[in-house]
Structure formats: structure tokens, C-alpha cells
BALOBA-1460 file (C-alpha; in Angstrom, 3 decimals):
// residues 285
<rec num="1" residu="m" x="33.458" y="-91.044" z="29.347"/>
<rec num="2" residu="n" x="31.220" y="-89.795" z="32.145"/>
<rec num="3" residu="d" x="34.011" y="-90.471" z="34.618"/>
<rec num="4" residu="f" x="36.380" y="-88.357" z="32.558"/>
<rec num="5" residu="f" x="34.184" y="-85.279" z="32.735"/>
<rec num="6" residu="n" x="33.536" y="-85.862" z="36.422"/>
<rec num="7" residu="r" x="37.236" y="-85.535" z="37.285"/>
<rec num="8" residu="g" x="38.461" y="-82.475" z="39.158"/>
<rec num="9" residu="p" x="37.450" y="-80.373" z="42.219"/>
<rec num="10" residu="a" x="33.893" y="-80.032" z="43.144"/>
<rec num="11" residu="l" x="31.854" y="-77.056" z="41.981"/>
<rec num="12" residu="g" x="31.838" y="-75.401" z="45.384"/>
<rec num="13" residu="l" x="35.637" y="-75.508" z="45.595"/>
<rec num="14" residu="r" x="35.872" y="-74.261" z="42.060"/>
<rec num="15" residu="l" x="33.699" y="-71.238" z="43.097"/>
<rec num="16" residu="v" x="35.782" y="-70.516" z="46.110"/>
<rec num="17" residu="l" x="39.003" y="-70.671" z="44.060"/>
<rec num="18" residu="a" x="37.456" y="-68.331" z="41.344"/>
<rec num="19" residu="v" x="36.411" y="-65.796" z="43.995"/>
<rec num="20" residu="a" x="39.837" y="-65.975" z="45.719"/>
<rec num="21" residu="c" x="41.650" y="-65.450" z="42.315"/>
<rec num="22" residu="s" x="39.340" y="-62.480" z="41.536"/>
<rec num="23" residu="v" x="40.116" y="-60.967" z="44.954"/>
<rec num="24" residu="g" x="43.815" y="-61.523" z="44.502"/>
<rec num="25" residu="l" x="43.789" y="-59.899" z="41.026"/>
<rec num="26" residu="m" x="41.799" y="-56.862" z="42.273"/>
<rec num="27" residu="f" x="44.366" y="-56.580" z="45.178"/>
<rec num="28" residu="v" x="47.359" y="-56.776" z="42.788"/>
<rec num="29" residu="d" x="45.837" y="-54.426" z="40.357"/>
<rec num="30" residu="r" x="45.046" y="-51.884" z="43.104"/>
<rec num="31" residu="y" x="48.307" y="-51.928" z="45.049"/>
<rec num="32" residu="t" x="51.017" y="-52.963" z="42.555"/>
<rec num="33" residu="e" x="52.455" y="-51.282" z="39.352"/>
<rec num="34" residu="s" x="53.074" y="-54.458" z="37.552"/>
<rec num="35" residu="a" x="49.307" y="-54.947" z="36.917"/>
<rec num="36" residu="t" x="49.378" y="-51.832" z="34.867"/>
<rec num="37" residu="q" x="52.079" y="-53.099" z="32.648"/>
<rec num="38" residu="i" x="50.311" y="-56.387" z="32.273"/>
<rec num="39" residu="r" x="47.077" y="-54.758" z="31.375"/>
<rec num="40" residu="s" x="48.888" y="-52.738" z="28.637"/>
<rec num="41" residu="l" x="50.431" y="-55.829" z="27.286"/>
<rec num="42" residu="l" x="46.985" y="-57.600" z="27.230"/>
<rec num="43" residu="t" x="45.428" y="-54.537" z="25.563"/>
<rec num="44" residu="s" x="48.173" y="-54.516" z="22.830"/>
<rec num="45" residu="a" x="47.685" y="-58.292" z="22.446"/>
<rec num="46" residu="v" x="43.937" y="-58.039" z="21.965"/>
<rec num="47" residu="s" x="43.814" y="-54.795" z="19.964"/>
<rec num="48" residu="p" x="44.002" y="-56.660" z="16.583"/>
<rec num="49" residu="l" x="40.991" y="-58.606" z="17.652"/>
<rec num="50" residu="f" x="39.149" y="-55.301" z="18.308"/>
<rec num="51" residu="y" x="40.109" y="-54.120" z="14.808"/>
<rec num="52" residu="a" x="39.071" y="-57.331" z="13.392"/>
<rec num="53" residu="a" x="35.794" y="-57.281" z="15.249"/>
<rec num="54" residu="s" x="35.024" y="-53.678" z="14.124"/>
<rec num="55" residu="l" x="36.247" y="-54.262" z="10.548"/>
<rec num="56" residu="p" x="32.741" y="-55.438" z="9.118"/>
<rec num="57" residu="e" x="31.020" y="-52.411" z="10.784"/>
<rec num="58" residu="s" x="33.675" y="-50.013" z="9.372"/>
<rec num="59" residu="l" x="33.292" y="-51.565" z="5.829"/>
<rec num="60" residu="i" x="29.513" y="-51.303" z="5.968"/>
<rec num="61" residu="a" x="29.652" y="-47.684" z="7.327"/>
<rec num="62" residu="g" x="32.210" y="-46.700" z="4.588"/>
<rec num="63" residu="a" x="30.076" y="-48.277" z="1.963"/>
<rec num="64" residu="s" x="26.919" y="-46.581" z="3.320"/>
<rec num="65" residu="e" x="28.915" y="-43.274" z="3.427"/>
<rec num="66" residu="q" x="30.095" y="-43.719" z="-0.115"/>
<rec num="67" residu="l" x="26.571" y="-44.569" z="-1.273"/>
<rec num="68" residu="m" x="25.229" y="-41.546" z="0.511"/>
<rec num="69" residu="s" x="27.938" y="-39.298" z="-0.930"/>
<rec num="70" residu="q" x="27.114" y="-40.570" z="-4.398"/>
<rec num="71" residu="q" x="23.416" y="-39.928" z="-3.932"/>
<rec num="72" residu="q" x="24.241" y="-36.495" z="-2.549"/>
<rec num="73" residu="l" x="26.430" y="-35.756" z="-5.544"/>
<rec num="74" residu="l" x="23.577" y="-36.887" z="-7.849"/>
<rec num="75" residu="s" x="21.165" y="-34.646" z="-5.998"/>
<rec num="76" residu="e" x="23.500" y="-31.791" z="-5.983"/>
<rec num="77" residu="n" x="24.063" y="-32.311" z="-9.688"/>
<rec num="78" residu="a" x="20.380" y="-32.317" z="-10.484"/>
<rec num="79" residu="q" x="20.009" y="-29.014" z="-8.436"/>
<rec num="80" residu="l" x="22.793" y="-27.453" z="-10.290"/>
<rec num="81" residu="k" x="21.263" y="-28.422" z="-13.613"/>
<rec num="82" residu="d" x="18.002" y="-26.839" z="-12.506"/>
<rec num="83" residu="r" x="19.865" y="-23.744" z="-11.309"/>
<rec num="84" residu="l" x="21.801" y="-23.649" z="-14.659"/>
<rec num="85" residu="l" x="18.529" y="-23.848" z="-16.615"/>
<rec num="86" residu="q" x="17.006" y="-21.037" z="-14.518"/>
<rec num="87" residu="q" x="20.096" y="-18.962" z="-14.988"/>
<rec num="88" residu="d" x="20.080" y="-19.577" z="-18.650"/>
<rec num="89" residu="a" x="16.423" y="-18.376" z="-18.775"/>
<rec num="90" residu="q" x="17.465" y="-15.320" z="-16.731"/>
<rec num="91" residu="l" x="20.419" y="-14.742" z="-19.203"/>
<rec num="92" residu="q" x="17.924" y="-14.881" z="-22.004"/>
<rec num="93" residu="l" x="15.772" y="-12.252" z="-20.216"/>
<rec num="94" residu="l" x="18.828" y="-10.152" z="-19.556"/>
<rec num="95" residu="s" x="19.714" y="-10.386" z="-23.191"/>
<rec num="96" residu="f" x="16.146" y="-9.201" z="-24.122"/>
<rec num="97" residu="l" x="16.384" y="-6.363" z="-21.419"/>
<rec num="98" residu="q" x="19.857" y="-5.404" z="-22.888"/>
<rec num="99" residu="q" x="18.352" y="-5.205" z="-26.394"/>
<rec num="100" residu="e" x="15.535" y="-3.122" z="-25.094"/>
<rec num="101" residu="n" x="17.991" y="-0.905" z="-23.213"/>
<rec num="102" residu="d" x="19.978" y="-0.476" z="-26.434"/>
<rec num="103" residu="k" x="16.845" y="0.457" z="-28.232"/>
<rec num="104" residu="l" x="15.932" y="2.909" z="-25.574"/>
<rec num="105" residu="r" x="19.395" y="4.457" z="-25.652"/>
<rec num="106" residu="a" x="19.158" y="4.600" z="-29.405"/>
<rec num="107" residu="l" x="15.694" y="6.096" z="-29.116"/>
<rec num="108" residu="l" x="17.025" y="8.780" z="-26.765"/>
<rec num="109" residu="g" x="19.936" y="9.498" z="-28.986"/>
<rec num="110" residu="s" x="17.639" y="9.784" z="-32.097"/>
<rec num="111" residu="a" x="15.752" y="12.757" z="-30.716"/>
<rec num="112" residu="p" x="16.297" y="15.988" z="-32.741"/>
<rec num="113" residu="v" x="18.325" y="17.511" z="-29.911"/>
<rec num="114" residu="v" x="22.013" y="18.173" z="-29.973"/>
<rec num="115" residu="q" x="24.256" y="16.432" z="-27.545"/>
<rec num="116" residu="g" x="23.939" y="17.992" z="-24.101"/>
<rec num="117" residu="q" x="20.659" y="19.698" z="-24.595"/>
<rec num="118" residu="r" x="18.839" y="17.398" z="-22.040"/>
<rec num="119" residu="l" x="18.586" y="18.073" z="-18.361"/>
<rec num="120" residu="i" x="17.642" y="15.844" z="-15.460"/>
<rec num="121" residu="a" x="15.239" y="17.403" z="-12.965"/>
<rec num="122" residu="e" x="13.840" y="16.261" z="-9.682"/>
<rec num="123" residu="v" x="10.114" y="16.263" z="-8.718"/>
<rec num="124" residu="l" x="9.568" y="18.578" z="-5.806"/>
<rec num="125" residu="a" x="5.854" y="18.317" z="-5.399"/>
<rec num="126" residu="v" x="2.900" y="16.523" z="-6.866"/>
<rec num="127" residu="y" x="-0.523" y="18.146" z="-7.487"/>
<rec num="128" residu="s" x="-3.156" y="15.543" z="-8.234"/>
<rec num="129" residu="h" x="-6.967" y="15.912" z="-8.189"/>
<rec num="130" residu="p" x="-9.786" y="15.022" z="-10.603"/>
<rec num="131" residu="f" x="-9.294" y="18.232" z="-12.609"/>
<rec num="132" residu="s" x="-5.547" y="18.516" z="-12.765"/>
<rec num="133" residu="q" x="-2.373" y="16.352" z="-12.500"/>
<rec num="134" residu="q" x="0.783" y="18.366" z="-12.336"/>
<rec num="135" residu="v" x="4.176" y="18.233" z="-10.796"/>
<rec num="136" residu="v" x="6.762" y="20.859" z="-9.725"/>
<rec num="137" residu="l" x="10.334" y="20.412" z="-10.836"/>
<rec num="138" residu="n" x="13.536" y="21.919" z="-9.448"/>
<rec num="139" residu="k" x="14.686" y="23.403" z="-12.761"/>
<rec num="140" residu="g" x="13.513" y="26.873" z="-14.028"/>
<rec num="141" residu="s" x="14.431" y="29.682" z="-16.296"/>
<rec num="142" residu="n" x="17.882" y="30.057" z="-14.607"/>
<rec num="143" residu="d" x="18.599" y="26.468" z="-16.143"/>
<rec num="144" residu="g" x="17.335" y="27.464" z="-19.673"/>
<rec num="145" residu="i" x="13.832" y="25.858" z="-19.213"/>
<rec num="146" residu="s" x="10.932" y="27.268" z="-21.194"/>
<rec num="147" residu="v" x="7.278" y="26.621" z="-21.617"/>
<rec num="148" residu="h" x="6.125" y="23.581" z="-23.690"/>
<rec num="149" residu="q" x="9.314" y="21.594" z="-23.279"/>
<rec num="150" residu="p" x="8.639" y="17.878" z="-23.149"/>
<rec num="151" residu="i" x="9.650" y="15.714" z="-20.249"/>
<rec num="152" residu="i" x="10.200" y="11.918" z="-20.140"/>
<rec num="153" residu="d" x="11.285" y="9.332" z="-17.599"/>
<rec num="154" residu="e" x="13.211" y="6.081" z="-18.233"/>
<rec num="155" residu="k" x="10.043" y="4.354" z="-19.679"/>
<rec num="156" residu="g" x="8.296" y="6.994" z="-21.785"/>
<rec num="157" residu="v" x="6.674" y="10.437" z="-22.207"/>
<rec num="158" residu="v" x="5.638" y="12.103" z="-18.853"/>
<rec num="159" residu="g" x="4.288" y="15.450" z="-19.960"/>
<rec num="160" residu="q" x="5.359" y="19.020" z="-20.830"/>
<rec num="161" residu="i" x="6.328" y="22.295" z="-19.051"/>
<rec num="162" residu="v" x="3.430" y="24.643" z="-18.684"/>
<rec num="163" residu="s" x="4.889" y="27.361" z="-16.470"/>
<rec num="164" residu="v" x="8.502" y="28.428" z="-15.540"/>
<rec num="165" residu="g" x="9.925" y="30.345" z="-12.581"/>
<rec num="166" residu="p" x="13.499" y="31.340" z="-11.885"/>
<rec num="167" residu="t" x="14.545" y="28.117" z="-10.089"/>
<rec num="168" residu="s" x="11.451" y="25.706" z="-10.528"/>
<rec num="169" residu="s" x="8.772" y="24.985" z="-13.143"/>
<rec num="170" residu="r" x="5.425" y="23.253" z="-13.333"/>
<rec num="171" residu="a" x="4.684" y="20.328" z="-15.721"/>
<rec num="172" residu="l" x="1.336" y="19.027" z="-16.944"/>
<rec num="173" residu="l" x="1.271" y="15.201" z="-17.082"/>
<rec num="174" residu="i" x="-0.151" y="13.348" z="-20.136"/>
<rec num="175" residu="s" x="-2.765" y="11.802" z="-17.714"/>
<rec num="176" residu="d" x="-4.268" y="15.311" z="-17.149"/>
<rec num="177" residu="n" x="-7.788" y="15.662" z="-18.590"/>
<rec num="178" residu="t" x="-6.751" y="18.792" z="-20.432"/>
<rec num="179" residu="h" x="-3.674" y="17.245" z="-22.056"/>
<rec num="180" residu="a" x="-3.494" y="15.674" z="-25.534"/>
<rec num="181" residu="i" x="-0.617" y="14.375" z="-27.433"/>
<rec num="182" residu="s" x="-0.242" y="13.308" z="-31.129"/>
<rec num="183" residu="v" x="0.795" y="9.553" z="-31.371"/>
<rec num="184" residu="r" x="1.191" y="6.889" z="-33.986"/>
<rec num="185" residu="a" x="0.776" y="3.084" z="-33.615"/>
<rec num="186" residu="e" x="4.270" y="1.428" z="-34.047"/>
<rec num="187" residu="r" x="2.920" y="-1.656" z="-35.786"/>
<rec num="188" residu="t" x="0.742" y="0.072" z="-38.361"/>
<rec num="189" residu="g" x="1.775" y="3.718" z="-38.446"/>
<rec num="190" residu="v" x="-1.750" y="4.919" z="-37.789"/>
<rec num="191" residu="r" x="-1.683" y="8.501" z="-36.405"/>
<rec num="192" residu="t" x="-4.104" y="9.642" z="-33.808"/>
<rec num="193" residu="v" x="-4.417" y="11.536" z="-30.571"/>
<rec num="194" residu="a" x="-4.202" y="10.272" z="-27.011"/>
<rec num="195" residu="e" x="-5.849" y="12.429" z="-24.338"/>
<rec num="196" residu="g" x="-5.720" y="12.225" z="-20.530"/>
<rec num="197" residu="l" x="-8.547" y="11.127" z="-18.420"/>
<rec num="198" residu="g" x="-7.393" y="12.339" z="-15.006"/>
<rec num="199" residu="q" x="-6.121" y="8.902" z="-14.142"/>
<rec num="200" residu="w" x="-2.506" y="7.899" z="-13.556"/>
<rec num="201" residu="d" x="-2.904" y="4.658" z="-15.544"/>
<rec num="202" residu="m" x="-5.232" y="5.414" z="-18.328"/>
<rec num="203" residu="l" x="-5.308" y="7.500" z="-21.628"/>
<rec num="204" residu="r" x="-8.013" y="7.493" z="-24.200"/>
<rec num="205" residu="v" x="-7.210" y="7.344" z="-27.951"/>
<rec num="206" residu="i" x="-9.742" y="9.291" z="-29.939"/>
<rec num="207" residu="h" x="-10.837" y="9.855" z="-33.551"/>
<rec num="208" residu="l" x="-10.298" y="6.276" z="-34.760"/>
<rec num="209" residu="p" x="-12.815" y="4.976" z="-37.287"/>
<rec num="210" residu="l" x="-14.163" y="1.376" z="-36.849"/>
<rec num="211" residu="s" x="-12.104" y="0.211" z="-39.745"/>
<rec num="212" residu="t" x="-8.686" y="1.270" z="-38.191"/>
<rec num="213" residu="d" x="-6.233" y="-1.516" z="-37.658"/>
<rec num="214" residu="i" x="-5.360" y="-1.298" z="-33.986"/>
<rec num="215" residu="r" x="-5.400" y="-3.958" z="-31.341"/>
<rec num="216" residu="e" x="-4.564" y="-4.550" z="-27.700"/>
<rec num="217" residu="g" x="-0.788" y="-4.602" z="-27.049"/>
<rec num="218" residu="d" x="0.004" y="-2.094" z="-29.727"/>
<rec num="219" residu="r" x="2.800" y="0.474" z="-28.810"/>
<rec num="220" residu="l" x="1.852" y="4.062" z="-29.264"/>
<rec num="221" residu="l" x="4.733" y="6.443" z="-29.940"/>
<rec num="222" residu="t" x="5.047" y="10.215" z="-30.308"/>
<rec num="223" residu="s" x="4.411" y="11.211" z="-33.981"/>
<rec num="224" residu="g" x="6.170" y="14.536" z="-33.763"/>
<rec num="225" residu="l" x="3.205" y="16.263" z="-35.629"/>
<rec num="226" residu="d" x="2.309" y="18.369" z="-32.598"/>
<rec num="227" residu="g" x="5.707" y="20.200" z="-32.747"/>
<rec num="228" residu="r" x="6.359" y="19.740" z="-29.100"/>
<rec num="229" residu="f" x="7.273" y="16.070" z="-28.540"/>
<rec num="230" residu="p" x="10.115" y="14.637" z="-30.688"/>
<rec num="231" residu="e" x="9.077" y="11.713" z="-32.767"/>
<rec num="232" residu="g" x="9.584" y="8.081" z="-31.644"/>
<rec num="233" residu="y" x="9.248" y="8.285" z="-27.742"/>
<rec num="234" residu="p" x="6.994" y="5.570" z="-26.060"/>
<rec num="235" residu="v" x="3.761" y="6.994" z="-24.834"/>
<rec num="236" residu="a" x="1.286" y="4.209" z="-24.084"/>
<rec num="237" residu="e" x="0.269" y="0.582" z="-24.673"/>
<rec num="238" residu="v" x="-3.160" y="-0.187" z="-26.005"/>
<rec num="239" residu="i" x="-5.055" y="-2.196" z="-23.417"/>
<rec num="240" residu="q" x="-8.800" y="-2.106" z="-24.563"/>
<rec num="241" residu="v" x="-10.429" y="-1.693" z="-27.883"/>
<rec num="242" residu="i" x="-14.235" y="-1.301" z="-28.000"/>
<rec num="243" residu="k" x="-16.136" y="-1.246" z="-31.234"/>
<rec num="244" residu="e" x="-19.952" y="-0.408" z="-31.414"/>
<rec num="245" residu="a" x="-21.662" y="-0.581" z="-34.825"/>
<rec num="246" residu="s" x="-23.894" y="2.337" z="-33.727"/>
<rec num="247" residu="q" x="-20.979" y="4.622" z="-33.218"/>
<rec num="248" residu="p" x="-18.754" y="6.162" z="-35.888"/>
<rec num="249" residu="f" x="-15.526" y="5.886" z="-33.870"/>
<rec num="250" residu="m" x="-14.133" y="2.992" z="-31.733"/>
<rec num="251" residu="t" x="-13.288" y="3.563" z="-28.086"/>
<rec num="252" residu="v" x="-9.626" y="2.739" z="-27.376"/>
<rec num="253" residu="y" x="-7.952" y="2.988" z="-23.974"/>
<rec num="254" residu="a" x="-4.068" y="2.859" z="-23.354"/>
<rec num="255" residu="r" x="-1.845" y="2.532" z="-20.394"/>
<rec num="256" residu="p" x="1.009" y="5.098" z="-20.158"/>
<rec num="257" residu="y" x="4.536" y="3.563" z="-20.112"/>
<rec num="258" residu="a" x="5.816" y="6.236" z="-17.728"/>
<rec num="259" residu="s" x="5.304" y="5.667" z="-14.050"/>
<rec num="260" residu="l" x="3.239" y="8.782" z="-13.499"/>
<rec num="261" residu="d" x="2.312" y="7.905" z="-10.011"/>
<rec num="262" residu="r" x="5.891" y="7.247" z="-8.813"/>
<rec num="263" residu="i" x="8.042" y="9.693" z="-10.793"/>
<rec num="264" residu="r" x="10.984" y="11.047" z="-8.876"/>
<rec num="265" residu="h" x="13.344" y="12.194" z="-11.565"/>
<rec num="266" residu="v" x="12.592" y="13.248" z="-15.157"/>
<rec num="267" residu="l" x="14.596" y="14.250" z="-18.289"/>
<rec num="268" residu="i" x="13.726" y="17.650" z="-19.844"/>
<rec num="269" residu="l" x="14.240" y="17.747" z="-23.740"/>
<rec num="270" residu="w" x="14.868" y="20.621" z="-26.032"/>
<rec num="271" residu="p" x="13.126" y="19.679" z="-29.222"/>
<rec num="272" residu="g" x="13.530" y="21.229" z="-32.614"/>
<rec num="273" residu="s" x="13.440" y="24.903" z="-32.817"/>
<rec num="274" residu="q" x="14.454" y="25.433" z="-29.217"/>
<rec num="275" residu="v" x="17.912" y="24.026" z="-29.725"/>
<rec num="276" residu="e" x="19.291" y="26.860" z="-31.668"/>
<rec num="277" residu="a" x="17.757" y="29.464" z="-29.179"/>
<rec num="278" residu="v" x="19.382" y="27.633" z="-26.235"/>
<rec num="279" residu="r" x="22.727" y="27.512" z="-28.148"/>
<rec num="280" residu="q" x="22.630" y="31.227" z="-28.849"/>
<rec num="281" residu="a" x="21.750" y="31.965" z="-25.207"/>
<rec num="282" residu="e" x="24.707" y="29.865" z="-24.085"/>
<rec num="283" residu="e" x="27.052" y="31.634" z="-26.419"/>
<rec num="284" residu="e" x="25.886" y="35.083" z="-25.202"/>
<rec num="285" residu="n" x="26.447" y="34.066" z="-21.565"/>
């Protein structure tokens, strides 16, 4: 058997023949066109082998991509569920805000003022110091404005007109330390008075006995008893109740609903007895 494998040319001769064949193939490939055709045929012949060799890798890559796509879909599905939950919560909030908006619209419509007897005014200047908090509006007597007309913003009561010129007017804010407004607690109906302290965000509720049922979070609305502010408009929210046994009255502080430090536009109202006078003036004009 050893003689059988030892048959053939010597190794040195084999090396020389291999080198000669390589040189000949390179020469043929370089200077003849037939080598190109042969190469193309050989490439076509072995291409199925390439596909077969790459098939396992393609299958693994496809399976991995499909797995990744499935995981991505699961992740996106989870994200969409979270987003849907958040949007549902926002929808609930929007529904609540819509209800509050409807209530506010109904509240505005329930004021004892005929349709059209409300006027939007812009704040021209703000006067604020420890002894007075007032604003100047761009509406005056030429627009039918008169003294003591109430003004509100989109959140609640702002104040009342105290002086009027032909094209402008001055309003006293409810936070002014000389201003007081009759209010009632929405929850219990208790009537009292809220006075300004010279601070944008603070009112003091006065003359409440210690036995009065009032608590933090109670809404204070206009009572209409002062004859200037129509009944039912939001004024402030109770934020602090202090009871001292040695004092006959409790100390109550409330935060105005109106953004008194950021007002830009207000709504001027014609309450009660002023409506007929305005209507007659319009008919005379």
C-alpha cells in the first residue's frame, strides 16, 4: 500500500508543474478573452454553492429579525397602551374642564343682565402699592361705563369701577385694602364679607363666629346683597381657617380666583338697575 501512495512525480517536480500552471493561467487570463468566459461559467456553476453556504446565515438572520420585529411590536404595543391610558386620563380631565366651562358659561348667562350688556375692556395701566391696587381700563363714559360697575375675568370677580372718564376708567381691585365684597359659601350658604389686604393673592373673610361651618377649600361666591355684584360669581377659595377660643370670631383667609396680578382683559357687567338706564340711553341715541 505504501508503494501505491509513493507512485507519481517527485514533490519538487509537482511544485514546478503547479507554478508553471499558475503562470500559464495568469497569462491566459491577462491576454485572452476566453478566460473571462470561462470565469463567468465557473461563477455560474458555483453560485448555487454560495447560496447554499449562505442559507444558514440568511435563515438565522431572518429569524433574528423576525424575533426583533416581534419584540419591537410588543414594545410599541405596550407604549401605545401607556399612551392610551394617559390620553384617557387627559380626556377625563378635558371632560371635567368642559363641565367647568359649561358651568362658567351658565354662570355668566345667569347674571341679571340682558343679552349684550357686557363689554370687554383692556387693561392700560396698573397701579399697585401697599395702600391701593387699581387698574386703568380703555373704556369710559363714551362706552356707557359708569361708577360701581363690577368687572370680572375668565376665573372670577376682579373689582369694580370707581371713576370714569370719556375714554377710560379706573377700577378698584378686590385685593385693595379699602375694598369689601359680600360673599356666601357655596357649600353651606353662609353669608359674610371678604375684604382686601393689599395683596394680590389674599383676602380676609371677616365677622365669622367660631361656630360657623367653613373649611379650607370652600368656594366663596358673590351673594348679591351689596347691590353691586350680581349673585353667583366666583370670588375666592378658602385657604386657611384659624380658630382661637379667646377671640369671638375666627380668622379666615381666601385666595382670589381672578389672576389679579396678570389681568390683561376684563369683562364689565351691567347689573340690576343699570340695565334699564343703559337701554334707555341707547334708545335715545
